C-alpha atoms as an extended CHARMM CRD file, in Angstrom:
* protein
*
        71  EXT
         1         1  MET       CA            -13.4930000000      -13.7980000000       -7.8110000000  PROA      1               0.0000000000
         2         2  ARG       CA            -14.5660000000      -17.1110000000       -6.3240000000  PROA      2               0.0000000000
         3         3  LEU       CA            -11.7880000000      -16.9770000000       -3.7180000000  PROA      3               0.0000000000
         4         4  VAL       CA            -12.8870000000      -13.5190000000       -2.5650000000  PROA      4               0.0000000000
         5         5  GLY       CA            -16.4550000000      -14.7880000000       -2.3650000000  PROA      5               0.0000000000
         6         6  ILE       CA            -15.4450000000      -17.7610000000       -0.2350000000  PROA      6               0.0000000000
         7         7  LEU       CA            -13.4500000000      -15.4840000000        2.0850000000  PROA      7               0.0000000000
         8         8  LEU       CA            -16.4530000000      -13.1590000000        2.4390000000  PROA      8               0.0000000000
         9         9  ILE       CA            -18.7080000000      -16.0960000000        3.2950000000  PROA      9               0.0000000000
        10        10  VAL       CA            -16.2820000000      -17.3570000000        5.9440000000  PROA      10              0.0000000000
        11        11  ALA       CA            -15.8350000000      -13.8610000000        7.4090000000  PROA      11              0.0000000000
        12        12  GLY       CA            -19.6120000000      -13.3340000000        7.4260000000  PROA      12              0.0000000000
        13        13  ILE       CA            -20.2220000000      -16.6200000000        9.2450000000  PROA      13              0.0000000000
        14        14  ALA       CA            -17.5220000000      -15.7620000000       11.7900000000  PROA      14              0.0000000000
        15        15  GLY       CA            -19.0650000000      -12.3140000000       12.2820000000  PROA      15              0.0000000000
        16        16  VAL       CA            -22.5070000000      -13.7830000000       12.9260000000  PROA      16              0.0000000000
        17        17  ILE       CA            -21.1960000000      -16.4580000000       15.3090000000  PROA      17              0.0000000000
        18        18  TYR       CA            -18.7310000000      -14.3830000000       17.3470000000  PROA      18              0.0000000000
        19        19  GLY       CA            -20.3820000000      -10.9450000000       17.0990000000  PROA      19              0.0000000000
        20        20  GLY       CA            -17.1020000000       -9.0510000000       17.2890000000  PROA      20              0.0000000000
        21        21  PHE       CA            -13.5110000000       -9.2890000000       18.4100000000  PROA      21              0.0000000000
        22        22  SER       CA            -11.4150000000       -8.0430000000       21.2700000000  PROA      22              0.0000000000
        23        23  PHE       CA             -7.8000000000       -7.0420000000       21.7170000000  PROA      23              0.0000000000
        24        24  THR       CA             -5.4860000000       -5.8520000000       24.4680000000  PROA      24              0.0000000000
        25        25  SER       CA             -3.2360000000       -2.7990000000       24.3750000000  PROA      25              0.0000000000
        26        26  HSD       CA             -0.3910000000       -1.9180000000       26.7280000000  PROA      26              0.0000000000
        27        27  LYS       CA              0.3690000000        1.7120000000       27.5670000000  PROA      27              0.0000000000
        28        28  LYS       CA              3.0470000000        3.2510000000       29.7400000000  PROA      28              0.0000000000
        29        29  ALA       CA              1.2770000000        5.1130000000       32.5690000000  PROA      29              0.0000000000
        30        30  VAL       CA              4.3260000000        6.3110000000       34.5300000000  PROA      30              0.0000000000
        31        31  ASP       CA              7.9500000000        6.4930000000       33.4420000000  PROA      31              0.0000000000
        32        32  MET       CA             10.1680000000        8.0500000000       36.1410000000  PROA      32              0.0000000000
        33        33  GLY       CA             13.6540000000        6.7420000000       35.5210000000  PROA      33              0.0000000000
        34        34  PRO       CA             13.9110000000        3.2280000000       36.9280000000  PROA      34              0.0000000000
        35        35  ILE       CA             10.2260000000        3.2250000000       37.9680000000  PROA      35              0.0000000000
        36        36  GLN       CA              7.8250000000        2.2640000000       35.1900000000  PROA      36              0.0000000000
        37        37  ILE       CA              4.1320000000        1.4690000000       35.4730000000  PROA      37              0.0000000000
        38        38  ASP       CA              2.3000000000       -0.1110000000       32.5690000000  PROA      38              0.0000000000
        39        39  LYS       CA             -1.4390000000       -0.0390000000       32.0340000000  PROA      39              0.0000000000
        40        40  THR       CA             -3.2700000000       -2.8410000000       30.2250000000  PROA      40              0.0000000000
        41        41  GLU       CA             -6.5320000000       -2.0050000000       28.4700000000  PROA      41              0.0000000000
        42        42  HSD       CA             -8.9690000000       -4.5120000000       26.9930000000  PROA      42              0.0000000000
        43        43  HSD       CA            -10.9340000000       -3.2820000000       23.9630000000  PROA      43              0.0000000000
        44        44  THR       CA            -13.9730000000       -4.9090000000       22.3560000000  PROA      44              0.0000000000
        45        45  VAL       CA            -15.1360000000       -4.1170000000       18.8260000000  PROA      45              0.0000000000
        46        46  PRO       CA            -18.7060000000       -5.3050000000       18.2210000000  PROA      46              0.0000000000
        47        47  ILE       CA            -19.7820000000       -6.3900000000       14.7350000000  PROA      47              0.0000000000
        48        48  PRO       CA            -23.4980000000       -6.0790000000       14.0000000000  PROA      48              0.0000000000
        49        49  PRO       CA            -25.0480000000       -9.3490000000       12.7790000000  PROA      49              0.0000000000
        50        50  ILE       CA            -26.4350000000       -7.5780000000        9.7060000000  PROA      50              0.0000000000
        51        51  LEU       CA            -22.8680000000       -7.0230000000        8.4510000000  PROA      51              0.0000000000
        52        52  GLY       CA            -22.2150000000      -10.7560000000        8.7380000000  PROA      52              0.0000000000
        53        53  VAL       CA            -25.3660000000      -11.5140000000        6.7560000000  PROA      53              0.0000000000
        54        54  ILE       CA            -24.4170000000       -8.9490000000        4.1010000000  PROA      54              0.0000000000
        55        55  GLY       CA            -20.9610000000      -10.5810000000        3.8370000000  PROA      55              0.0000000000
        56        56  ILE       CA            -22.5130000000      -14.0220000000        3.4000000000  PROA      56              0.0000000000
        57        57  VAL       CA            -24.9110000000      -12.7940000000        0.6980000000  PROA      57              0.0000000000
        58        58  ALA       CA            -22.2130000000      -10.8050000000       -1.1390000000  PROA      58              0.0000000000
        59        59  GLY       CA            -19.8160000000      -13.7660000000       -0.9680000000  PROA      59              0.0000000000
        60        60  GLY       CA            -22.4940000000      -16.0990000000       -2.3120000000  PROA      60              0.0000000000
        61        61  ALA       CA            -23.1350000000      -13.7080000000       -5.1910000000  PROA      61              0.0000000000
        62        62  LEU       CA            -19.4130000000      -13.5580000000       -6.0180000000  PROA      62              0.0000000000
        63        63  VAL       CA            -19.1030000000      -17.3550000000       -5.9330000000  PROA      63              0.0000000000
        64        64  TYR       CA            -22.1750000000      -17.7040000000       -8.1510000000  PROA      64              0.0000000000
        65        65  LEU       CA            -20.9680000000      -15.0960000000      -10.6520000000  PROA      65              0.0000000000
        66        66  GLY       CA            -17.4730000000      -16.5900000000      -10.6550000000  PROA      66              0.0000000000
        67        67  ALA       CA            -18.8360000000      -20.0510000000      -11.4220000000  PROA      67              0.0000000000
        68        68  LYS       CA            -21.1950000000      -18.7020000000      -14.0740000000  PROA      68              0.0000000000
        69        69  GLY       CA            -18.4330000000      -16.6960000000      -15.7790000000  PROA      69              0.0000000000
        70        70  SER       CA            -16.0360000000      -19.6410000000      -16.0470000000  PROA      70              0.0000000000
        71        71  ARG       CA            -18.4040000000      -21.6760000000      -18.2220000000  PROA      71              0.0000000000
């Protein structure tokens, strides 16, 4: 449970700092025998800062409960 909490804290901090992530996809636009045209699209997925804060708080709670339960 502590490991999951630590991962949530790290993911929450990354979400607050970066605010999202982006990726690139490649699609085939035209395919006429030997002639091929590819299209590259850039996508951005925003992450609201409140989700990062919720991840940090939930991760802290899991770390606290994991440490309390092991005593």
